[in-house]
NULOMAR-284451 format. One record per residue (C-alpha): x, y, z; residue in three letters; residue number from 1; chain. Coordinates in nm, 4 decimals. Example, Ala and Ser with C-alpha at 12.3 -4.5 7.8 and 13.67 -1.06 7.14 Angstrom:
NULOMAR-284451
ATOM          X          Y          Z   residu   num   chaine
ATOM     1.2300    -0.4500     0.7800      ala     1        A
ATOM     1.3670    -0.1060     0.7140      ser     2        A
//
This chain:
NULOMAR-284451
ATOM          X          Y          Z   residu   num   chaine
ATOM    23.3921    15.0853     3.5547      unk     1        A
ATOM    23.4563    15.1427     3.1899      unk     2        A
ATOM    23.2693    15.3562     2.9717      unk     3        A
ATOM    23.1836    15.3133     2.5927      unk     4        A
ATOM    23.1228    15.5750     2.3444      unk     5        A
ATOM    22.9489    15.4884     2.0501      unk     6        A
ATOM    22.9067    15.7037     1.7538      unk     7        A
ATOM    22.7112    15.6556     1.4513      unk     8        A
ATOM    22.7738    15.8820     1.2086      unk     9        A
ATOM    22.6255    15.9502     0.8382      unk    10        A
ATOM    22.9218    16.1328     0.6545      unk    11        A
ATOM    22.7763    16.3704     0.3614      unk    12        A
ATOM    23.1894    16.5236     0.3068      unk    13        A
ATOM    23.4264    16.2645     0.3551      unk    14        A
ATOM    23.6909    16.5215     0.2484      unk    15        A
ATOM    23.5837    16.7578     0.5015      unk    16        A
ATOM    23.4985    16.5172     0.7935      unk    17        A
ATOM    23.9172    16.4358     0.7625      unk    18        A
ATOM    23.9671    16.7526     0.9707      unk    19        A
ATOM    23.7494    16.6676     1.2473      unk    20        A
ATOM    23.8855    16.3063     1.2707      unk    21        A
ATOM    24.2184    16.4777     1.2994      unk    22        A
ATOM    24.1428    16.7046     1.5380      unk    23        A
ATOM    23.9290    16.4668     1.7652      unk    24        A
ATOM    24.1613    16.2324     1.8172      unk    25        A
ATOM    24.4013    16.4698     2.0554      unk    26        A
ATOM    24.0810    16.5400     2.2400      unk    27        A
ATOM    24.0092    16.1747     2.2953      unk    28        A
ATOM    24.3940    16.1245     2.3977      unk    29        A
ATOM    24.3989    16.3785     2.6561      unk    30        A
ATOM    24.1135    16.2200     2.8460      unk    31        A
ATOM    24.2575    15.8789     2.8046      unk    32        A
ATOM    24.0188    15.7501     2.5515      unk    33        A
ATOM    24.1088    15.4434     2.3641      unk    34        A
ATOM    24.0183    15.4213     1.9983      unk    35        A
ATOM    23.8937    15.0534     1.9876      unk    36        A
ATOM    23.7382    15.1529     1.6160      unk    37        A
ATOM    23.6935    15.3933     1.3777      unk    38        A
ATOM    23.4892    15.3804     1.0845      unk    39        A
ATOM    23.5963    14.9971     0.9694      unk    40        A
ATOM    23.3763    14.8006     0.7843      unk    41        A
ATOM    23.0069    14.7525     0.8958      unk    42        A
ATOM    22.7849    14.4939     0.8527      unk    43        A
ATOM    22.3833    14.5068     0.9643      unk    44        A
ATOM    22.2832    14.1605     1.0718      unk    45        A
ATOM    21.9292    14.3011     1.1887      unk    46        A
ATOM    21.7257    14.6495     1.1679      unk    47        A
ATOM    21.8146    14.9449     0.9467      unk    48        A
ATOM    22.0914    15.1707     1.0075      unk    49        A
ATOM    22.1615    15.4926     0.8102      unk    50        A
ATOM    22.5491    15.5610     0.9387      unk    51        A
ATOM    22.8040    15.4727     0.7151      unk    52        A
ATOM    23.0814    15.5262     0.9872      unk    53        A
ATOM    23.0758    15.3531     1.3545      unk    54        A
ATOM    23.3088    15.4758     1.6033      unk    55        A
ATOM    23.3817    15.3077     1.9627      unk    56        A
ATOM    23.5811    15.4384     2.2191      unk    57        A
ATOM    23.6764    15.3115     2.5679      unk    58        A
ATOM    23.6875    15.5409     2.8791      unk    59        A
ATOM    23.7801    15.4949     3.2185      unk    60        A
ATOM    23.4387    15.5891     3.3460      unk    61        A
ATOM    23.1101    15.7432     3.2414      unk    62        A
ATOM    23.2489    16.0742     3.4243      unk    63        A
ATOM    23.5583    16.0581     3.2094      unk    64        A
ATOM    23.3510    16.0241     2.8607      unk    65        A
ATOM    23.0975    16.2972     2.9646      unk    66        A
ATOM    23.3870    16.5541     3.0650      unk    67        A
ATOM    23.5501    16.4886     2.7330      unk    68        A
ATOM    23.2481    16.5019     2.5279      unk    69        A
ATOM    23.1666    16.8578     2.7062      unk    70        A
ATOM    23.5463    16.9741     2.7141      unk    71        A
ATOM    23.5927    17.2934     2.4892      unk    72        A
ATOM    23.8706    17.0881     2.2893      unk    73        A
ATOM    23.6139    16.8351     2.1629      unk    74        A
ATOM    23.3407    17.0791     2.1261      unk    75        A
ATOM    23.6224    17.2533     1.8694      unk    76        A
ATOM    23.6135    16.9258     1.6789      unk    77        A
ATOM    23.2495    16.8951     1.7127      unk    78        A
ATOM    23.2217    17.2411     1.4836      unk    79        A
ATOM    23.3871    17.0677     1.2215      unk    80        A
ATOM    23.1674    16.7477     1.2004      unk    81        A
ATOM    22.8308    16.9108     1.2543      unk    82        A
ATOM    22.8242    17.0924     0.9192      unk    83        A
ATOM    22.9266    16.8060     0.7120      unk    84        A
ATOM    22.7505    16.4765     0.9154      unk    85        A
ATOM    22.4794    16.3861     1.1212      unk    86        A
ATOM    22.5644    16.1500     1.4367      unk    87        A
ATOM    22.4011    15.9520     1.7158      unk    88        A
ATOM    22.6479    15.9518     2.0118      unk    89        A
ATOM    22.5628    15.7531     2.3367      unk    90        A
ATOM    22.7787    15.6489     2.6131      unk    91        A
ATOM    22.7178    15.2997     2.7807      unk    92        A
ATOM    22.8877    15.1523     3.0934      unk    93        A
ATOM    23.0127    14.8662     3.1014      unk    94        A
ATOM    22.8481    14.6009     3.3704      unk    95        A
//
């Protein structure tokens, strides 16, 4: 059953964040992930959201999404993200 990674990211340094984006994509590809949207225009219809970037990635299942997140390849990319942004990552299983 497909699982979706949702990342809400508040980027403080957009120039430095580009290095993370370049490194994270191959890690997603390596786990068969499909980026559905990555930082497009967002409009909040209800509530508050302090993120300025939303990413939605489809994986084959929850186990694959977790394996990607915990992989050495992604964790190397993550080291580039954490100093220049704050993020919330969650995985949702399709029903």
